[in-house]
N, CA, C and O atoms as a Tripos MOL2 file, in Angstrom:
@<TRIPOS>MOLECULE
protein
  280   279    70     0     0
PROTEIN
NO_CHARGES

@<TRIPOS>ATOM
      1 N         -24.2460   -8.9660  -26.6510 N.3       1 MET1
      2 CA        -24.5830   -7.8210  -25.6460 C.3       1 MET1
      3 C         -24.5050   -8.3250  -24.2400 C.2       1 MET1
      4 O         -24.9860   -9.4050  -23.8970 O.2       1 MET1
      5 N         -23.8850   -7.5090  -23.4470 N.am      2 GLU2
      6 CA        -23.5990   -7.9280  -22.0520 C.3       2 GLU2
      7 C         -24.9290   -7.5800  -21.2150 C.2       2 GLU2
      8 O         -25.5510   -6.5250  -21.3440 O.2       2 GLU2
      9 N         -25.2650   -8.6090  -20.3490 N.am      3 VAL3
     10 CA        -26.5240   -8.5120  -19.4650 C.3       3 VAL3
     11 C         -25.9460   -8.1470  -18.0630 C.2       3 VAL3
     12 O         -25.1000   -8.8750  -17.5430 O.2       3 VAL3
     13 N         -26.3610   -7.1240  -17.5110 N.am      4 MET4
     14 CA        -25.9770   -6.7910  -16.1740 C.3       4 MET4
     15 C         -27.2460   -7.0050  -15.2650 C.2       4 MET4
     16 O         -28.2760   -6.3530  -15.4360 O.2       4 MET4
     17 N         -27.1090   -7.8980  -14.3530 N.am      5 PRO5
     18 CA        -28.3480   -8.0880  -13.4000 C.3       5 PRO5
     19 C         -28.7670   -6.8110  -12.8230 C.2       5 PRO5
     20 O         -27.8830   -6.0120  -12.5180 O.2       5 PRO5
     21 N         -29.9530   -6.5200  -12.6380 N.am      6 THR6
     22 CA        -30.5760   -5.3870  -12.1790 C.3       6 THR6
     23 C         -31.8010   -5.7210  -11.3360 C.2       6 THR6
     24 O         -32.5400   -6.6330  -11.7070 O.2       6 THR6
     25 N         -32.0600   -5.0350  -10.2180 N.am      7 THR7
     26 CA        -33.1560   -5.3050   -9.4060 C.3       7 THR7
     27 C         -34.0760   -4.1070   -9.5330 C.2       7 THR7
     28 O         -33.6500   -2.9540   -9.4660 O.2       7 THR7
     29 N         -35.4470   -4.4380   -9.7330 N.am      8 ILE8
     30 CA        -36.4420   -3.4190   -9.8770 C.3       8 ILE8
     31 C         -37.5510   -3.6800   -8.7430 C.2       8 ILE8
     32 O         -38.1800   -4.7380   -8.7210 O.2       8 ILE8
     33 N         -37.7250   -2.8080   -7.9410 N.am      9 GLN9
     34 CA        -38.7000   -2.9150   -6.9240 C.3       9 GLN9
     35 C         -40.1900   -2.7960   -7.4650 C.2       9 GLN9
     36 O         -40.5680   -1.7520   -7.9970 O.2       9 GLN9
     37 N         -41.0340   -3.9060   -7.3120 N.am     10 VAL10
     38 CA        -42.3930   -3.8050   -7.6880 C.3      10 VAL10
     39 C         -43.2110   -4.3930   -6.5190 C.2      10 VAL10
     40 O         -42.6780   -5.1680   -5.7250 O.2      10 VAL10
     41 N         -44.5160   -4.0240   -6.4120 N.am     11 LYS11
     42 CA        -45.3930   -4.6970   -5.5320 C.3      11 LYS11
     43 C         -45.6150   -6.1260   -5.8590 C.2      11 LYS11
     44 O         -45.5020   -6.5490   -7.0090 O.2      11 LYS11
     45 N         -45.9370   -6.8810   -4.8250 N.am     12 GLN12
     46 CA        -46.2090   -8.2280   -5.1440 C.3      12 GLN12
     47 C         -47.3050   -8.4500   -6.2330 C.2      12 GLN12
     48 O         -47.1650   -9.2380   -7.1680 O.2      12 GLN12
     49 N         -48.3480   -7.7240   -6.0330 N.am     13 ALA13
     50 CA        -49.5160   -7.7640   -6.9510 C.3      13 ALA13
     51 C         -49.0070   -7.4520   -8.3730 C.2      13 ALA13
     52 O         -49.4090   -8.1310   -9.3190 O.2      13 ALA13
     53 N         -48.0760   -6.3760   -8.5570 N.am     14 THR14
     54 CA        -47.6050   -6.1710   -9.9250 C.3      14 THR14
     55 C         -46.9070   -7.3080  -10.4420 C.2      14 THR14
     56 O         -47.1080   -7.7400  -11.5770 O.2      14 THR14
     57 N         -46.0290   -7.8390   -9.5700 N.am     15 LEU15
     58 CA        -45.1680   -9.1590  -10.0340 C.3      15 LEU15
     59 C         -46.1140  -10.1730  -10.5590 C.2      15 LEU15
     60 O         -45.9090  -10.6780  -11.6640 O.2      15 LEU15
     61 N         -47.1330  -10.5000   -9.8370 N.am     16 GLU16
     62 CA        -48.1260  -11.5040  -10.1410 C.3      16 GLU16
     63 C         -48.7300  -11.2510  -11.5570 C.2      16 GLU16
     64 O         -48.8250  -12.1510  -12.3910 O.2      16 GLU16
     65 N         -49.1290   -9.9720  -11.7720 N.am     17 LYS17
     66 CA        -49.5620   -9.6110  -13.0900 C.3      17 LYS17
     67 C         -48.5920   -9.7630  -14.2540 C.2      17 LYS17
     68 O         -48.8980  -10.2290  -15.3510 O.2      17 LYS17
     69 N         -47.3390   -9.3010  -13.8830 N.am     18 LEU18
     70 CA        -46.2770   -9.5470  -14.9710 C.3      18 LEU18
     71 C         -45.9950  -10.9770  -15.2450 C.2      18 LEU18
     72 O         -45.7140  -11.3470  -16.3850 O.2      18 LEU18
     73 N         -46.0630  -11.8370  -14.1830 N.am     19 LYS19
     74 CA        -45.9180  -13.2290  -14.3490 C.3      19 LYS19
     75 C         -47.0050  -13.7850  -15.3120 C.2      19 LYS19
     76 O         -46.6700  -14.5240  -16.2370 O.2      19 LYS19
     77 N         -48.2160  -13.4630  -15.1200 N.am     20 ALA20
     78 CA        -49.3090  -13.8000  -15.8470 C.3      20 ALA20
     79 C         -49.2550  -13.4610  -17.2870 C.2      20 ALA20
     80 O         -49.5570  -14.2780  -18.1570 O.2      20 ALA20
     81 N         -48.8150  -12.0820  -17.5670 N.am     21 ILE21
     82 CA        -48.7460  -11.6980  -18.7800 C.3      21 ILE21
     83 C         -47.6310  -12.4060  -19.5970 C.2      21 ILE21
     84 O         -47.8170  -12.7810  -20.7540 O.2      21 ILE21
     85 N         -46.4430  -12.5680  -18.9150 N.am     22 LYS22
     86 CA        -45.3510  -13.1700  -19.4000 C.3      22 LYS22
     87 C         -45.7430  -14.6860  -19.9200 C.2      22 LYS22
     88 O         -45.4090  -15.1150  -21.0240 O.2      22 LYS22
     89 N         -46.4150  -15.3390  -19.0630 N.am     23 GLN23
     90 CA        -46.8310  -16.6830  -19.3810 C.3      23 GLN23
     91 C         -47.9120  -16.6030  -20.5830 C.2      23 GLN23
     92 O         -47.7590  -17.2950  -21.5900 O.2      23 GLN23
     93 N         -48.8760  -15.8350  -20.4500 N.am     24 ASP24
     94 CA        -49.8540  -15.7590  -21.6380 C.3      24 ASP24
     95 C         -49.3130  -15.5360  -22.9090 C.2      24 ASP24
     96 O         -49.7050  -16.1430  -23.9050 O.2      24 ASP24
     97 N         -48.2540  -14.5250  -22.9200 N.am     25 LYS25
     98 CA        -47.6610  -14.1120  -24.2040 C.3      25 LYS25
     99 C         -46.5280  -15.1790  -24.6960 C.2      25 LYS25
    100 O         -46.0750  -15.1820  -25.8400 O.2      25 LYS25
    101 N         -46.1720  -16.0050  -23.7570 N.am     26 GLY26
    102 CA        -45.1150  -16.9520  -24.0950 C.3      26 GLY26
    103 C         -43.7730  -16.1810  -24.0950 C.2      26 GLY26
    104 O         -42.8310  -16.6440  -24.7380 O.2      26 GLY26
    105 N         -43.6500  -15.0990  -23.4470 N.am     27 ILE27
    106 CA        -42.4050  -14.3970  -23.3270 C.3      27 ILE27
    107 C         -41.4370  -15.0190  -22.3580 C.2      27 ILE27
    108 O         -41.7900  -15.2420  -21.1990 O.2      27 ILE27
    109 N         -40.2090  -15.3110  -22.7980 N.am     28 PRO28
    110 CA        -39.2660  -16.2070  -21.8790 C.3      28 PRO28
    111 C         -38.6850  -15.5080  -20.6410 C.2      28 PRO28
    112 O         -38.4860  -16.1080  -19.5850 O.2      28 PRO28
    113 N         -38.4140  -14.1580  -20.8380 N.am     29 THR29
    114 CA        -37.7710  -13.4480  -19.7250 C.3      29 THR29
    115 C         -38.5100  -12.1000  -19.3280 C.2      29 THR29
    116 O         -39.3200  -11.6190  -20.1210 O.2      29 THR29
    117 N         -38.2660  -11.5290  -18.2080 N.am     30 TYR30
    118 CA        -38.8350  -10.2720  -17.8740 C.3      30 TYR30
    119 C         -38.2460   -9.2440  -18.5920 C.2      30 TYR30
    120 O         -38.8990   -8.2330  -18.8480 O.2      30 TYR30
    121 N         -36.9410   -9.3870  -19.0000 N.am     31 ASP31
    122 CA        -36.3200   -8.3500  -19.8410 C.3      31 ASP31
    123 C         -37.0840   -8.3770  -21.2200 C.2      31 ASP31
    124 O         -37.3890   -7.3120  -21.7560 O.2      31 ASP31
    125 N         -37.3630   -9.4740  -21.7430 N.am     32 ALA32
    126 CA        -38.0100   -9.4850  -23.0560 C.3      32 ALA32
    127 C         -39.5370   -8.9740  -22.8800 C.2      32 ALA32
    128 O         -40.1470   -8.4310  -23.8010 O.2      32 ALA32
    129 N         -40.0610   -9.1950  -21.6590 N.am     33 LEU33
    130 CA        -41.5080   -8.6160  -21.3070 C.3      33 LEU33
    131 C         -41.3910   -7.1180  -21.4070 C.2      33 LEU33
    132 O         -42.2250   -6.4530  -22.0230 O.2      33 LEU33
    133 N         -40.4050   -6.6180  -20.8280 N.am     34 LEU34
    134 CA        -40.2840   -5.1420  -20.6590 C.3      34 LEU34
    135 C         -39.9970   -4.5430  -22.1310 C.2      34 LEU34
    136 O         -40.5440   -3.5030  -22.4970 O.2      34 LEU34
    137 N         -39.1350   -5.2400  -22.9220 N.am     35 GLU35
    138 CA        -39.0150   -4.8120  -24.3100 C.3      35 GLU35
    139 C         -40.3480   -4.7850  -25.0570 C.2      35 GLU35
    140 O         -40.6300   -3.8770  -25.8390 O.2      35 GLU35
    141 N         -41.2050   -5.8720  -24.7730 N.am     36 TYR36
    142 CA        -42.5090   -6.0570  -25.5540 C.3      36 TYR36
    143 C         -43.3360   -4.7810  -25.1420 C.2      36 TYR36
    144 O         -43.9800   -4.1910  -26.0100 O.2      36 TYR36
    145 N         -43.3330   -4.3470  -23.8560 N.am     37 PHE37
    146 CA        -44.1050   -3.2240  -23.4010 C.3      37 PHE37
    147 C         -43.6140   -1.9920  -24.0050 C.2      37 PHE37
    148 O         -44.4050   -1.1960  -24.5130 O.2      37 PHE37
    149 N         -42.2520   -1.7690  -23.9790 N.am     38 ILE38
    150 CA        -41.6450   -0.6120  -24.6120 C.3      38 ILE38
    151 C         -41.9450   -0.5680  -26.1370 C.2      38 ILE38
    152 O         -42.2920    0.4940  -26.6540 O.2      38 ILE38
    153 N         -41.8310   -1.5710  -26.7760 N.am     39 LYS39
    154 CA        -42.2400   -1.5850  -28.2630 C.3      39 LYS39
    155 C         -43.5820   -1.2610  -28.4910 C.2      39 LYS39
    156 O         -43.8860   -0.5000  -29.4090 O.2      39 LYS39
    157 N         -44.5320   -1.8320  -27.6440 N.am     40 LYS40
    158 CA        -45.9320   -1.5810  -27.7630 C.3      40 LYS40
    159 C         -46.3610   -0.0170  -27.5160 C.2      40 LYS40
    160 O         -47.3040    0.5530  -28.0650 O.2      40 LYS40
    161 N         -45.5280    0.4970  -26.6460 N.am     41 GLU41
    162 CA        -45.7820    1.9550  -26.2930 C.3      41 GLU41
    163 C         -45.3400    2.8240  -27.4320 C.2      41 GLU41
    164 O         -46.0420    3.7400  -27.8590 O.2      41 GLU41
    165 N         -44.1260    2.5080  -27.9290 N.am     42 GLN42
    166 CA        -43.5490    3.3330  -28.9890 C.3      42 GLN42
    167 C         -44.2240    3.1110  -30.4110 C.2      42 GLN42
    168 O         -44.0480    3.9350  -31.3080 O.2      42 GLN42
    169 N         -44.9340    2.0720  -30.5750 N.am     43 ASP43
    170 CA        -45.5870    1.7100  -31.9200 C.3      43 ASP43
    171 C         -47.0130    2.2830  -31.9320 C.2      43 ASP43
    172 O         -47.7820    1.9400  -32.8300 O.2      43 ASP43
    173 N         -47.3880    3.1170  -30.9980 N.am     44 VAL44
    174 CA        -48.7940    3.6410  -31.1530 C.3      44 VAL44
    175 C         -48.8060    4.7050  -32.2610 C.2      44 VAL44
    176 O         -48.1590    5.7460  -32.1480 O.2      44 VAL44
    177 N         -49.5960    4.4030  -33.3880 N.am     45 PRO45
    178 CA        -49.6680    5.3610  -34.3840 C.3      45 PRO45
    179 C         -50.2070    6.6880  -34.0880 C.2      45 PRO45
    180 O         -51.2430    6.7650  -33.4280 O.2      45 PRO45
    181 N         -49.5950    7.7770  -34.5200 N.am     46 ASP46
    182 CA        -50.1560    9.1080  -34.2410 C.3      46 ASP46
    183 C         -51.5480    9.3900  -34.6440 C.2      46 ASP46
    184 O         -52.2920   10.1450  -34.0180 O.2      46 ASP46
    185 N         -51.8590    8.7640  -35.6970 N.am     47 ASP47
    186 CA        -53.2820    8.9860  -36.2070 C.3      47 ASP47
    187 C         -54.3670    8.4730  -35.2880 C.2      47 ASP47
    188 O         -55.5290    8.8550  -35.4280 O.2      47 ASP47
    189 N         -54.0230    7.6430  -34.3800 N.am     48 LEU48
    190 CA        -55.0450    7.1750  -33.4440 C.3      48 LEU48
    191 C         -55.4030    8.3150  -32.4810 C.2      48 LEU48
    192 O         -56.5090    8.3730  -31.9440 O.2      48 LEU48
    193 N         -54.4750    9.1790  -32.2900 N.am     49 PHE49
    194 CA        -54.6860   10.3010  -31.3430 C.3      49 PHE49
    195 C         -54.9580   11.6150  -32.0060 C.2      49 PHE49
    196 O         -55.4460   12.5430  -31.3610 O.2      49 PHE49
    197 N         -54.6720   11.7170  -33.2060 N.am     50 GLY50
    198 CA        -54.7940   13.0630  -33.9720 C.3      50 GLY50
    199 C         -53.7920   14.0710  -33.4490 C.2      50 GLY50
    200 O         -52.7120   13.7400  -32.9600 O.2      50 GLY50
    201 N         -54.1840   15.2390  -33.5710 N.am     51 TYR51
    202 CA        -53.1890   16.4150  -33.3050 C.3      51 TYR51
    203 C         -52.7980   16.5550  -31.8950 C.2      51 TYR51
    204 O         -51.7270   17.0940  -31.6150 O.2      51 TYR51
    205 N         -53.5720   16.1180  -31.0090 N.am     52 VAL52
    206 CA        -53.2730   16.3610  -29.4830 C.3      52 VAL52
    207 C         -52.4790   15.3280  -28.9460 C.2      52 VAL52
    208 O         -52.1570   15.4750  -27.7660 O.2      52 VAL52
    209 N         -52.0550   14.2370  -29.5800 N.am     53 LYS53
    210 CA        -51.1440   13.2760  -29.0680 C.3      53 LYS53
    211 C         -49.8770   13.8540  -28.4050 C.2      53 LYS53
    212 O         -49.1240   14.5540  -29.0820 O.2      53 LYS53
    213 N         -49.6230   13.6060  -27.1790 N.am     54 GLY54
    214 CA        -48.5420   14.1140  -26.4920 C.3      54 GLY54
    215 C         -48.5850   15.5890  -26.1800 C.2      54 GLY54
    216 O         -47.6130   16.1160  -25.6380 O.2      54 GLY54
    217 N         -49.6410   16.2710  -26.4860 N.am     55 LYS55
    218 CA        -49.7020   17.6380  -26.2410 C.3      55 LYS55
    219 C         -50.7590   18.0540  -25.1190 C.2      55 LYS55
    220 O         -50.8620   19.2000  -24.6800 O.2      55 LYS55
    221 N         -51.4930   17.0160  -24.7390 N.am     56 MET56
    222 CA        -52.6490   17.2530  -23.7880 C.3      56 MET56
    223 C         -51.9500   17.2590  -22.2540 C.2      56 MET56
    224 O         -50.9480   16.6060  -21.9650 O.2      56 MET56
    225 N         -52.6180   18.0480  -21.4250 N.am     57 THR57
    226 CA        -52.2600   17.9450  -20.1630 C.3      57 THR57
    227 C         -53.4970   17.5580  -19.2750 C.2      57 THR57
    228 O         -54.6320   17.7170  -19.7250 O.2      57 THR57
    229 N         -53.2930   17.0720  -18.0670 N.am     58 PRO58
    230 CA        -54.5060   16.7130  -17.3110 C.3      58 PRO58
    231 C         -55.3300   17.7780  -17.0390 C.2      58 PRO58
    232 O         -54.8000   18.8750  -16.8580 O.2      58 PRO58
    233 N         -56.6290   17.6570  -16.9680 N.am     59 PHE59
    234 CA        -57.4860   18.8630  -16.6450 C.3      59 PHE59
    235 C         -57.4220   19.2080  -15.2570 C.2      59 PHE59
    236 O         -57.2420   18.2950  -14.4510 O.2      59 PHE59
    237 N         -57.5490   20.4490  -14.8360 N.am     60 SER60
    238 CA        -57.5650   20.9930  -13.5090 C.3      60 SER60
    239 C         -58.9880   20.8440  -13.0630 C.2      60 SER60
    240 O         -59.8940   20.7850  -13.8950 O.2      60 SER60
    241 N         -59.2180   20.7800  -11.7400 N.am     61 GLN61
    242 CA        -60.5200   20.6790  -11.1200 C.3      61 GLN61
    243 C         -61.4260   21.7990  -11.5690 C.2      61 GLN61
    244 O         -62.6220   21.5820  -11.7590 O.2      61 GLN61
    245 N         -60.9050   22.9520  -11.7370 N.am     62 ASP62
    246 CA        -61.6690   24.1340  -12.2070 C.3      62 ASP62
    247 C         -62.1430   23.8740  -13.6500 C.2      62 ASP62
    248 O         -63.3150   24.1250  -13.9320 O.2      62 ASP62
    249 N         -61.3610   23.4200  -14.5130 N.am     63 GLU63
    250 CA        -61.7310   23.0670  -15.8950 C.3      63 GLU63
    251 C         -62.8510   22.0570  -15.8880 C.2      63 GLU63
    252 O         -63.8940   22.2640  -16.5080 O.2      63 GLU63
    253 N         -62.6380   20.9910  -15.2020 N.am     64 GLU64
    254 CA        -63.7100   19.9700  -15.0890 C.3      64 GLU64
    255 C         -65.0040   20.5450  -14.5560 C.2      64 GLU64
    256 O         -66.0770   20.1810  -15.0370 O.2      64 GLU64
    257 N         -64.9350   21.4710  -13.5340 N.am     65 ASP65
    258 CA        -66.1450   22.0610  -12.9570 C.3      65 ASP65
    259 C         -66.8250   22.9340  -14.0990 C.2      65 ASP65
    260 O         -68.0440   22.8550  -14.2490 O.2      65 ASP65
    261 N         -66.1180   23.6990  -14.8440 N.am     66 GLN66
    262 CA        -66.6510   24.4730  -15.8230 C.3      66 GLN66
    263 C         -67.3960   23.5680  -16.9830 C.2      66 GLN66
    264 O         -68.4560   23.9220  -17.5010 O.2      66 GLN66
    265 N         -66.7640   22.4650  -17.2890 N.am     67 ASP67
    266 CA        -67.3150   21.6350  -18.2350 C.3      67 ASP67
    267 C         -68.7150   21.0350  -17.7200 C.2      67 ASP67
    268 O         -69.5110   20.6430  -18.5730 O.2      67 ASP67
    269 N         -69.0070   20.9590  -16.5180 N.am     68 HIS68
    270 CA        -70.1100   20.3290  -16.0150 C.3      68 HIS68
    271 C         -71.1890   21.2840  -15.5730 C.2      68 HIS68
    272 O         -72.2490   20.8220  -15.1520 O.2      68 HIS68
    273 N         -70.9850   22.6330  -15.6430 N.am     69 GLU69
    274 CA        -71.8520   23.6420  -15.1280 C.3      69 GLU69
    275 C         -73.0030   23.5750  -16.2030 C.2      69 GLU69
    276 O         -72.7530   23.2610  -17.3670 O.2      69 GLU69
    277 N         -74.2000   23.8650  -15.7950 N.am     70 LEU70
    278 CA        -75.3890   23.8500  -16.6540 C.3      70 LEU70
    279 C         -75.7340   25.3380  -16.8860 C.2      70 LEU70
    280 O         -76.7010   25.6470  -17.5810 O.2      70 LEU70
@<TRIPOS>BOND
     1     1     2 1
     2     2     3 1
     3     3     4 2
     4     3     5 am
     5     5     6 1
     6     6     7 1
     7     7     8 2
     8     7     9 am
     9     9    10 1
    10    10    11 1
    11    11    12 2
    12    11    13 am
    13    13    14 1
    14    14    15 1
    15    15    16 2
    16    15    17 am
    17    17    18 1
    18    18    19 1
    19    19    20 2
    20    19    21 am
    21    21    22 1
    22    22    23 1
    23    23    24 2
    24    23    25 am
    25    25    26 1
    26    26    27 1
    27    27    28 2
    28    27    29 am
    29    29    30 1
    30    30    31 1
    31    31    32 2
    32    31    33 am
    33    33    34 1
    34    34    35 1
    35    35    36 2
    36    35    37 am
    37    37    38 1
    38    38    39 1
    39    39    40 2
    40    39    41 am
    41    41    42 1
    42    42    43 1
    43    43    44 2
    44    43    45 am
    45    45    46 1
    46    46    47 1
    47    47    48 2
    48    47    49 am
    49    49    50 1
    50    50    51 1
    51    51    52 2
    52    51    53 am
    53    53    54 1
    54    54    55 1
    55    55    56 2
    56    55    57 am
    57    57    58 1
    58    58    59 1
    59    59    60 2
    60    59    61 am
    61    61    62 1
    62    62    63 1
    63    63    64 2
    64    63    65 am
    65    65    66 1
    66    66    67 1
    67    67    68 2
    68    67    69 am
    69    69    70 1
    70    70    71 1
    71    71    72 2
    72    71    73 am
    73    73    74 1
    74    74    75 1
    75    75    76 2
    76    75    77 am
    77    77    78 1
    78    78    79 1
    79    79    80 2
    80    79    81 am
    81    81    82 1
    82    82    83 1
    83    83    84 2
    84    83    85 am
    85    85    86 1
    86    86    87 1
    87    87    88 2
    88    87    89 am
    89    89    90 1
    90    90    91 1
    91    91    92 2
    92    91    93 am
    93    93    94 1
    94    94    95 1
    95    95    96 2
    96    95    97 am
    97    97    98 1
    98    98    99 1
    99    99   100 2
   100    99   101 am
   101   101   102 1
   102   102   103 1
   103   103   104 2
   104   103   105 am
   105   105   106 1
   106   106   107 1
   107   107   108 2
   108   107   109 am
   109   109   110 1
   110   110   111 1
   111   111   112 2
   112   111   113 am
   113   113   114 1
   114   114   115 1
   115   115   116 2
   116   115   117 am
   117   117   118 1
   118   118   119 1
   119   119   120 2
   120   119   121 am
   121   121   122 1
   122   122   123 1
   123   123   124 2
   124   123   125 am
   125   125   126 1
   126   126   127 1
   127   127   128 2
   128   127   129 am
   129   129   130 1
   130   130   131 1
   131   131   132 2
   132   131   133 am
   133   133   134 1
   134   134   135 1
   135   135   136 2
   136   135   137 am
   137   137   138 1
   138   138   139 1
   139   139   140 2
   140   139   141 am
   141   141   142 1
   142   142   143 1
   143   143   144 2
   144   143   145 am
   145   145   146 1
   146   146   147 1
   147   147   148 2
   148   147   149 am
   149   149   150 1
   150   150   151 1
   151   151   152 2
   152   151   153 am
   153   153   154 1
   154   154   155 1
   155   155   156 2
   156   155   157 am
   157   157   158 1
   158   158   159 1
   159   159   160 2
   160   159   161 am
   161   161   162 1
   162   162   163 1
   163   163   164 2
   164   163   165 am
   165   165   166 1
   166   166   167 1
   167   167   168 2
   168   167   169 am
   169   169   170 1
   170   170   171 1
   171   171   172 2
   172   171   173 am
   173   173   174 1
   174   174   175 1
   175   175   176 2
   176   175   177 am
   177   177   178 1
   178   178   179 1
   179   179   180 2
   180   179   181 am
   181   181   182 1
   182   182   183 1
   183   183   184 2
   184   183   185 am
   185   185   186 1
   186   186   187 1
   187   187   188 2
   188   187   189 am
   189   189   190 1
   190   190   191 1
   191   191   192 2
   192   191   193 am
   193   193   194 1
   194   194   195 1
   195   195   196 2
   196   195   197 am
   197   197   198 1
   198   198   199 1
   199   199   200 2
   200   199   201 am
   201   201   202 1
   202   202   203 1
   203   203   204 2
   204   203   205 am
   205   205   206 1
   206   206   207 1
   207   207   208 2
   208   207   209 am
   209   209   210 1
   210   210   211 1
   211   211   212 2
   212   211   213 am
   213   213   214 1
   214   214   215 1
   215   215   216 2
   216   215   217 am
   217   217   218 1
   218   218   219 1
   219   219   220 2
   220   219   221 am
   221   221   222 1
   222   222   223 1
   223   223   224 2
   224   223   225 am
   225   225   226 1
   226   226   227 1
   227   227   228 2
   228   227   229 am
   229   229   230 1
   230   230   231 1
   231   231   232 2
   232   231   233 am
   233   233   234 1
   234   234   235 1
   235   235   236 2
   236   235   237 am
   237   237   238 1
   238   238   239 1
   239   239   240 2
   240   239   241 am
   241   241   242 1
   242   242   243 1
   243   243   244 2
   244   243   245 am
   245   245   246 1
   246   246   247 1
   247   247   248 2
   248   247   249 am
   249   249   250 1
   250   250   251 1
   251   251   252 2
   252   251   253 am
   253   253   254 1
   254   254   255 1
   255   255   256 2
   256   255   257 am
   257   257   258 1
   258   258   259 1
   259   259   260 2
   260   259   261 am
   261   261   262 1
   262   262   263 1
   263   263   264 2
   264   263   265 am
   265   265   266 1
   266   266   267 1
   267   267   268 2
   268   267   269 am
   269   269   270 1
   270   270   271 1
   271   271   272 2
   272   271   273 am
   273   273   274 1
   274   274   275 1
   275   275   276 2
   276   275   277 am
   277   277   278 1
   278   278   279 1
   279   279   280 2
@<TRIPOS>SUBSTRUCTURE
     1 MET1         2 RESIDUE 1 A MET
     2 GLU2         6 RESIDUE 1 A GLU
     3 VAL3        10 RESIDUE 1 A VAL
     4 MET4        14 RESIDUE 1 A MET
     5 PRO5        18 RESIDUE 1 A PRO
     6 THR6        22 RESIDUE 1 A THR
     7 THR7        26 RESIDUE 1 A THR
     8 ILE8        30 RESIDUE 1 A ILE
     9 GLN9        34 RESIDUE 1 A GLN
    10 VAL10       38 RESIDUE 1 A VAL
    11 LYS11       42 RESIDUE 1 A LYS
    12 GLN12       46 RESIDUE 1 A GLN
    13 ALA13       50 RESIDUE 1 A ALA
    14 THR14       54 RESIDUE 1 A THR
    15 LEU15       58 RESIDUE 1 A LEU
    16 GLU16       62 RESIDUE 1 A GLU
    17 LYS17       66 RESIDUE 1 A LYS
    18 LEU18       70 RESIDUE 1 A LEU
    19 LYS19       74 RESIDUE 1 A LYS
    20 ALA20       78 RESIDUE 1 A ALA
    21 ILE21       82 RESIDUE 1 A ILE
    22 LYS22       86 RESIDUE 1 A LYS
    23 GLN23       90 RESIDUE 1 A GLN
    24 ASP24       94 RESIDUE 1 A ASP
    25 LYS25       98 RESIDUE 1 A LYS
    26 GLY26      102 RESIDUE 1 A GLY
    27 ILE27      106 RESIDUE 1 A ILE
    28 PRO28      110 RESIDUE 1 A PRO
    29 THR29      114 RESIDUE 1 A THR
    30 TYR30      118 RESIDUE 1 A TYR
    31 ASP31      122 RESIDUE 1 A ASP
    32 ALA32      126 RESIDUE 1 A ALA
    33 LEU33      130 RESIDUE 1 A LEU
    34 LEU34      134 RESIDUE 1 A LEU
    35 GLU35      138 RESIDUE 1 A GLU
    36 TYR36      142 RESIDUE 1 A TYR
    37 PHE37      146 RESIDUE 1 A PHE
    38 ILE38      150 RESIDUE 1 A ILE
    39 LYS39      154 RESIDUE 1 A LYS
    40 LYS40      158 RESIDUE 1 A LYS
    41 GLU41      162 RESIDUE 1 A GLU
    42 GLN42      166 RESIDUE 1 A GLN
    43 ASP43      170 RESIDUE 1 A ASP
    44 VAL44      174 RESIDUE 1 A VAL
    45 PRO45      178 RESIDUE 1 A PRO
    46 ASP46      182 RESIDUE 1 A ASP
    47 ASP47      186 RESIDUE 1 A ASP
    48 LEU48      190 RESIDUE 1 A LEU
    49 PHE49      194 RESIDUE 1 A PHE
    50 GLY50      198 RESIDUE 1 A GLY
    51 TYR51      202 RESIDUE 1 A TYR
    52 VAL52      206 RESIDUE 1 A VAL
    53 LYS53      210 RESIDUE 1 A LYS
    54 GLY54      214 RESIDUE 1 A GLY
    55 LYS55      218 RESIDUE 1 A LYS
    56 MET56      222 RESIDUE 1 A MET
    57 THR57      226 RESIDUE 1 A THR
    58 PRO58      230 RESIDUE 1 A PRO
    59 PHE59      234 RESIDUE 1 A PHE
    60 SER60      238 RESIDUE 1 A SER
    61 GLN61      242 RESIDUE 1 A GLN
    62 ASP62      246 RESIDUE 1 A ASP
    63 GLU63      250 RESIDUE 1 A GLU
    64 GLU64      254 RESIDUE 1 A GLU
    65 ASP65      258 RESIDUE 1 A ASP
    66 GLN66      262 RESIDUE 1 A GLN
    67 ASP67      266 RESIDUE 1 A ASP
    68 HIS68      270 RESIDUE 1 A HIS
    69 GLU69      274 RESIDUE 1 A GLU
    70 LEU70      278 RESIDUE 1 A LEU
């Protein structure tokens, strides 16, 4: 597989977090670290979220206010 160098802009704080995770997990490259995150995201079992996985939308302020009315 051909590797083409790519630049991704991240905040310094984000880079420090990525470095720490990379070191803690023993992952050799940032590409491998991104693959790790992608695999982790894609492997979430549907049964952990039930029927609403991928179907929920954020609550609007009105909906949240209605839920908190007495």
